[in-house]
C-alpha positions in Angstrom: 113.1 67.8 84.7 113.9 71.0 86.4 114.3 72.8 82.9 111.4 71.7 81.6 108.8 73.1 84.9 111.1 76.4 83.9 110.1 76.3 80.0 106.5 75.2 81.7 106.1 79.0 83.4 107.8 80.9 81.2 105.5 79.9 79.0 102.2 80.3 81.2 104.2 83.4 83.0 104.4 84.7 79.0 100.3 83.9 78.6 99.3 85.0 81.1 100.9 88.6 80.5 99.6 89.2 76.8 95.6 88.0 78.5 96.5 90.7 81.2 97.3 93.2 77.9 94.2 92.4 75.9 92.4 92.3 79.2 93.3 96.7 80.4 92.8 97.0 76.3 89.6 95.6 76.6 88.7 97.5 79.6 89.7 101.0 78.2 87.6 100.6 75.7 84.8 99.6 77.5 85.9 102.9 79.6 86.3 104.8 76.5 83.1 104.1 76.2 81.6 105.5 78.8 80.1 102.1 80.1 82.6 102.4 83.7 81.3 99.5 85.8 82.1 97.4 82.8 86.2 98.6 83.0 85.5 97.9 86.6 84.5 94.4 86.7 86.9 93.8 83.5 90.6 96.1 85.9 89.4 93.2 88.4 90.4 90.6 86.5 93.3 91.1 85.9 94.2 92.6 89.9 93.1 89.1 90.6 95.8 87.6 88.7 98.4 88.9 90.7 99.2 92.1 88.2 99.1 95.5 89.2 100.3 98.2 88.4 100.0 102.6 88.3 98.5 102.5 85.1 96.1 100.1 86.5 94.9 101.5 89.7 95.1 104.4 87.7 92.5 103.9 85.0 90.7 101.7 88.0 90.3 104.8 90.2 89.5 106.6 86.7 86.6 104.8 86.6 84.7 105.2 90.3 85.8 108.2 90.2 82.7 109.0 87.0 80.6 106.3 89.1 81.0 108.7 92.4 82.4 105.9 94.2 83.9 108.2 96.7 85.7 105.5 98.7 87.1 103.2 95.9 88.1 105.9 93.9 90.3 107.5 96.7 91.8 104.2 97.1 92.5 102.9 94.6 94.1 106.4 93.6 96.2 106.2 96.8 97.1 102.4 95.4 98.7 103.6 92.4 100.7 106.3 94.0 101.8 104.4 95.5 103.9 102.5 93.2 104.6 106.1 91.4 104.7 108.7 93.9 105.4 111.5 92.0 103.1 110.9 88.7 100.5 114.6 88.6 97.8 113.4 87.0 97.9 110.7 89.9 98.4 113.7 92.5 95.6 115.9 90.6 93.0 113.0 90.0 93.8 112.4 93.5 92.4 116.0 94.3 89.3 116.1 92.9 88.6 112.9 94.4 88.9 114.0 97.6 87.0 117.0 97.0 84.3 114.8 96.7 84.9 113.6 100.7 82.2 115.3 103.5 85.5 115.4 106.6 87.7 118.5 106.5 90.1 117.3 108.6 93.6 120.1 109.8 96.8 118.8 109.1 99.4 119.0 112.3 102.3 120.0 110.3 105.2 119.0 111.0 108.3 121.6 112.1 112.0 122.7 112.9 114.8 119.4 112.6 112.0 117.1 112.1 110.4 118.6 108.5 114.5 118.9 108.1 114.9 115.5 108.8 112.2 113.5 107.1 111.5 115.6 104.2 115.4 114.6 103.7 115.1 110.8 104.5 112.8 109.9 101.6 114.4 111.7 98.9 115.6 108.1 99.1 113.7 105.8 99.0 115.2 102.5 101.6 117.1 100.4 99.3 118.4 103.4 97.5 119.8 104.5 101.4 121.7 101.1 102.5 123.1 100.4 98.2 124.7 104.4 99.2 125.9 102.9 101.9 127.2 100.5 100.5 129.0 102.5 98.6 130.6 104.9 100.7 131.9 102.2 103.1 133.2 101.0 100.0 135.2 104.2 99.9 136.6 104.2 101.9 137.9 101.2 101.7 140.3 102.1 98.9 141.5 105.4 100.1 142.2 103.4 102.7 144.4 101.5 101.6 145.6 104.5 98.7 146.4 106.6 102.0 148.0 103.4 103.2 150.2 102.4 100.6 151.0 106.4 98.8 154.6 107.3 99.3 154.3 111.9 99.0 152.5 112.6 102.7 150.5 114.6 100.7 148.5 112.1 99.0 148.6 110.4 102.3 146.9 114.1 104.1 144.2 113.9 101.2 143.3 109.6 101.0 142.8 109.7 104.6 140.9 112.8 105.3 138.9 111.4 102.5 138.5 108.4 103.4 137.1 109.8 107.0 134.8 111.6 105.1 133.8 108.8 103.3 133.0 107.3 106.1 131.3 109.4 107.8 128.8 109.5 104.4 128.0 105.9 105.3 127.3 106.3 108.9 124.3 109.2 108.1 123.2 107.1 104.5 122.7 104.1 107.1 120.8 106.3 109.6 119.0 107.4 107.0 118.4 104.0 105.7 117.0 103.3 109.4 115.0 106.2 109.3 113.3 105.6 106.2 112.5 102.0 107.6 111.0 103.0 110.5 109.3 106.1 108.6 107.6 103.1 106.4 107.1 100.8 108.9 104.1 103.0 111.3 102.9 104.7 107.7 99.8 102.5 108.1 96.7 103.8 105.8 93.2 103.3 105.0 90.7 104.4 103.8 87.1 104.9 105.8 84.8 102.7 103.0 81.6 103.2 104.9 79.0 105.9 104.3 79.2 106.8 107.7 81.7 104.8 110.5 81.4 105.7 113.9 84.2 105.7 116.1 83.9 104.5 119.7 86.4 105.5 122.9 87.6 100.9 123.5 87.4 98.4 120.5 83.4 97.1 121.2 80.3 98.2 119.6 79.1 99.2 123.1 82.1 102.1 123.6 81.4 105.6 123.6 81.1 107.5 120.5 83.6 109.6 119.7 83.3 110.8 116.6 81.3 110.0 112.8 83.7 109.9 109.6 82.6 108.9 106.3 83.6 107.4 103.0 86.7 108.5 101.8 88.3 110.1 104.7 92.7 108.5 104.8 93.1 107.4 108.5 96.1 105.4 109.8 95.9 102.4 111.6 97.4 102.1 115.3 96.7 98.4 115.9 93.7 95.8 115.2 91.9 93.7 118.5 89.0 90.6 116.9 86.7 92.8 114.2 88.1 96.4 115.9 90.9 99.1 113.9 92.6 101.7 116.4 92.9 104.8 114.5 94.6 108.2 114.3 93.5 111.5 112.4 96.0 113.7 110.9 94.7 115.9 113.3 95.6 113.6 116.1 92.5 112.6 117.1 92.5 108.5 118.5 89.5 105.6 118.3 88.9 102.3 117.2 85.5 102.3 114.2 85.0 98.4 113.1 87.0 96.7 110.8 84.3 96.6 107.8 84.1 100.4 107.7 87.6 100.2 106.8 90.7 99.5 103.7 94.0 99.7 104.6 95.9 100.1 102.0 
């Protein structure tokens, strides 16, 4: 019975995959013909099936960009970049889309050791740092065994030094893995979708207005209270906006 259910599940997955491929080609056809709204509808039908890919988000963003839909185009370019962070086409198109935004917000640059540490940490993902840590601890154990059973004093010395070095690299890799994890946990980006968004001092409509943001601006989410979200800008400013004005990435 379990095998039968497994076969049915596989067949349904293959059927959905084939259908999504057909829809993707259909959406591309609409896009190439300049029917961008129709292409968007088709791409969203694929998303509704749970299918996510950098190519799908990229094409969806391109269609929105052609219709001058600032916030959705930036949102989907950012989604594509999350799945394919080194894709130059996505980065270039995202820059073009950002040129349509109104808000010009300064970025507080990282400096000194913080910049160096974060840059180095971002070279690998959390999973890869963790795998590297496991590799180093495995090497350390093997080298220690070589040290223990070796007869030559030179081999013992070399194996011992290599084992200690591997253990130190294990500790560094593990620390970088946790640092990467913490950076990812703190990174909660969102895009302003309202054409004009009032940023308040407190999470209620009666509080004082600090400033206004416009569609397409990228912010960081800090907290949520009822129907309000606390945000932080790249220049360090914070405030509260209504849930309906923002969409988390």
